[in-house]
Backbone as ProteinMPNN parsed JSONL, in Angstrom:
{"seq_chain_A": "MNIITLMIPMALLLGIGFVFAFLWATSKGQFDDLETPAHRILSDDNERKKS", "coords_chain_A": {"N_chain_A": [[107.057, 117.627, 122.227], [109.062, 118.98, 122.208], [110.822, 117.685, 121.648], [111.346, 116.666, 118.89], [112.485, 119.08, 117.689], [115.223, 118.228, 118.28], [115.482, 115.481, 117.023], [115.384, 115.694, 114.57], [117.152, 117.67, 113.413], [119.562, 115.913, 114.104], [118.416, 113.988, 112.878], [119.118, 114.786, 110.061], [122.056, 115.69, 110.281], [123.118, 112.499, 111.216], [122.865, 112.027, 107.865], [123.527, 112.975, 106.062], [127.017, 113.074, 107.498], [126.797, 109.929, 106.651], [126.328, 110.19, 103.501], [128.868, 111.74, 103.648], [130.052, 110.141, 103.797], [130.321, 108.135, 101.912], [130.417, 109.092, 100.122], [133.4, 109.719, 100.016], [135.026, 107.266, 100.548], [133.983, 105.94, 97.878], [135.744, 108.141, 96.318], [138.503, 106.593, 97.178], [138.259, 104.251, 96.613], [136.927, 101.859, 97.352], [135.309, 101.024, 96.373], [135.673, 99.072, 93.161], [136.738, 97.34, 93.216], [135.868, 94.261, 93.993], [135.129, 91.69, 93.252], [137.911, 90.611, 93.591], [138.963, 90.623, 96.555], [136.987, 87.825, 97.392], [137.693, 86.104, 95.813], [140.068, 85.265, 96.544], [140.153, 83.885, 98.995], [139.296, 81.653, 97.795], [141.862, 80.673, 96.421], [143.946, 80.774, 98.992], [144.143, 79.125, 100.213], [144.825, 77.098, 98.391], [148.266, 77.856, 97.47], [149.063, 78.289, 100.022], [148.907, 75.585, 100.505], [151.443, 74.432, 98.507], [153.8, 75.467, 98.964]], "CA_chain_A": [[107.303, 118.61, 120.9], [110.464, 119.997, 121.669], [112.233, 116.135, 121.114], [111.412, 116.936, 116.802], [113.457, 120.516, 117.566], [116.327, 117.758, 118.893], [115.591, 114.249, 115.682], [115.124, 116.168, 113.284], [118.345, 118.15, 112.876], [120.471, 114.642, 114.775], [118.165, 112.305, 111.825], [119.856, 115.456, 109.225], [123.648, 115.419, 110.538], [123.953, 111.626, 109.901], [122.358, 111.265, 106.133], [125.274, 113.63, 105.662], [127.8, 111.871, 107.683], [126.462, 109.035, 105.747], [126.135, 110.746, 102.655], [129.684, 112.045, 102.871], [131.84, 108.498, 104.483], [130.123, 107.015, 100.807], [131.541, 109.52, 98.359], [134.895, 110.095, 100.278], [135.41, 105.477, 100.669], [134.671, 106.268, 96.266], [136.224, 108.792, 95.481], [139.158, 106.914, 97.81], [138.92, 103.2, 95.301], [137.523, 101.59, 97.971], [134.368, 100.181, 95.931], [136.806, 99.722, 92.833], [136.444, 95.439, 92.645], [134.544, 93.598, 94.895], [135.316, 90.242, 93.185], [139.0, 89.6, 93.433], [139.083, 90.053, 97.152], [136.018, 87.084, 97.208], [138.481, 85.055, 95.009], [141.195, 85.893, 97.587], [139.941, 83.093, 98.935], [139.936, 80.106, 98.178], [143.43, 81.01, 96.758], [144.553, 80.94, 99.982], [144.56, 77.423, 100.605], [146.04, 75.932, 97.902], [149.058, 78.122, 97.97], [150.049, 77.75, 101.508], [149.461, 73.918, 100.214], [152.154, 74.668, 97.853], [154.833, 75.874, 99.999]], "C_chain_A": [[108.558, 118.748, 120.744], [111.593, 118.37, 121.739], [112.151, 116.69, 119.309], [112.637, 118.102, 117.008], [114.961, 118.829, 117.979], [117.07, 116.488, 118.051], [115.89, 115.135, 115.106], [117.199, 116.946, 113.171], [119.601, 116.634, 113.084], [120.349, 114.267, 113.112], [119.637, 113.55, 111.228], [121.561, 115.541, 109.321], [123.866, 114.02, 110.256], [123.772, 110.917, 109.163], [123.457, 111.825, 106.656], [126.183, 113.581, 106.039], [128.147, 110.629, 106.701], [127.13, 109.139, 104.06], [128.069, 111.002, 101.927], [131.29, 111.012, 103.015], [131.555, 107.999, 103.013], [130.929, 107.499, 100.186], [133.052, 109.978, 99.148], [135.811, 108.159, 99.925], [135.342, 105.234, 98.93], [135.308, 106.636, 96.078], [137.958, 108.054, 95.899], [139.522, 105.304, 96.927], [138.248, 101.936, 96.072], [135.573, 100.328, 97.018], [134.856, 99.531, 94.435], [136.942, 97.573, 92.199], [136.651, 94.847, 94.563], [134.243, 92.161, 94.063], [136.334, 89.756, 93.703], [139.325, 89.461, 95.293], [137.69, 88.102, 97.82], [136.986, 85.706, 96.444], [139.207, 84.463, 95.845], [141.369, 84.225, 98.182], [139.923, 82.537, 99.351], [141.711, 79.845, 97.223], [143.95, 80.824, 97.841], [145.115, 80.25, 100.128], [145.654, 77.627, 100.041], [147.577, 77.145, 97.529], [149.846, 78.48, 99.358], [150.457, 75.662, 101.577], [150.685, 73.181, 99.761], [154.44, 74.647, 98.498], [155.531, 75.315, 101.37]], "O_chain_A": [[109.196, 118.706, 119.693], [112.812, 118.24, 121.853], [113.175, 117.069, 118.74], [113.706, 117.914, 116.427], [115.842, 119.203, 117.204], [118.271, 116.22, 118.047], [117.087, 115.404, 115.207], [118.195, 116.328, 112.795], [120.417, 116.421, 112.188], [121.259, 114.195, 112.285], [120.788, 113.443, 111.651], [122.213, 115.431, 108.283], [124.609, 113.791, 109.301], [124.061, 109.721, 109.143], [124.21, 111.342, 107.501], [126.964, 114.024, 105.196], [129.215, 110.35, 106.157], [128.033, 108.474, 103.552], [128.55, 110.776, 100.817], [132.484, 111.0, 102.716], [132.511, 107.341, 102.601], [131.925, 106.971, 99.691], [133.749, 110.739, 98.477], [136.839, 107.948, 99.281], [136.239, 104.568, 98.414], [136.121, 105.923, 95.49], [138.869, 108.584, 95.263], [140.679, 105.047, 96.594], [138.723, 100.855, 95.721], [135.118, 99.216, 97.284], [133.715, 99.139, 94.188], [137.156, 96.964, 91.15], [137.242, 95.019, 95.63], [133.172, 91.583, 94.246], [136.236, 88.679, 94.291], [139.862, 88.407, 95.635], [138.045, 87.502, 98.835], [136.796, 84.511, 96.67], [139.131, 83.245, 96.006], [142.333, 83.494, 97.954], [140.178, 82.274, 100.526], [142.497, 78.932, 97.475], [145.093, 80.534, 97.486], [146.342, 80.26, 100.226], [146.768, 78.005, 100.403], [147.964, 76.314, 96.706], [151.003, 78.858, 99.54], [151.291, 74.904, 102.073], [151.082, 72.069, 100.111], [155.544, 74.111, 98.392], [156.382, 75.989, 101.949]]}, "name": "protein", "num_of_chains": 1, "seq": "MNIITLMIPMALLLGIGFVFAFLWATSKGQFDDLETPAHRILSDDNERKKS"}
């Protein structure tokens, strides 16, 4: 039963940490453009062959 007194605060701290990291990443613009990196992979080979 004593382990619950340790696990509940650890779970809360971990959850708060994930929320803080998500809010920080959102404010820094990490999720603004999700399409361009996927398309960049396809166009990199074409640009290298032209050079």
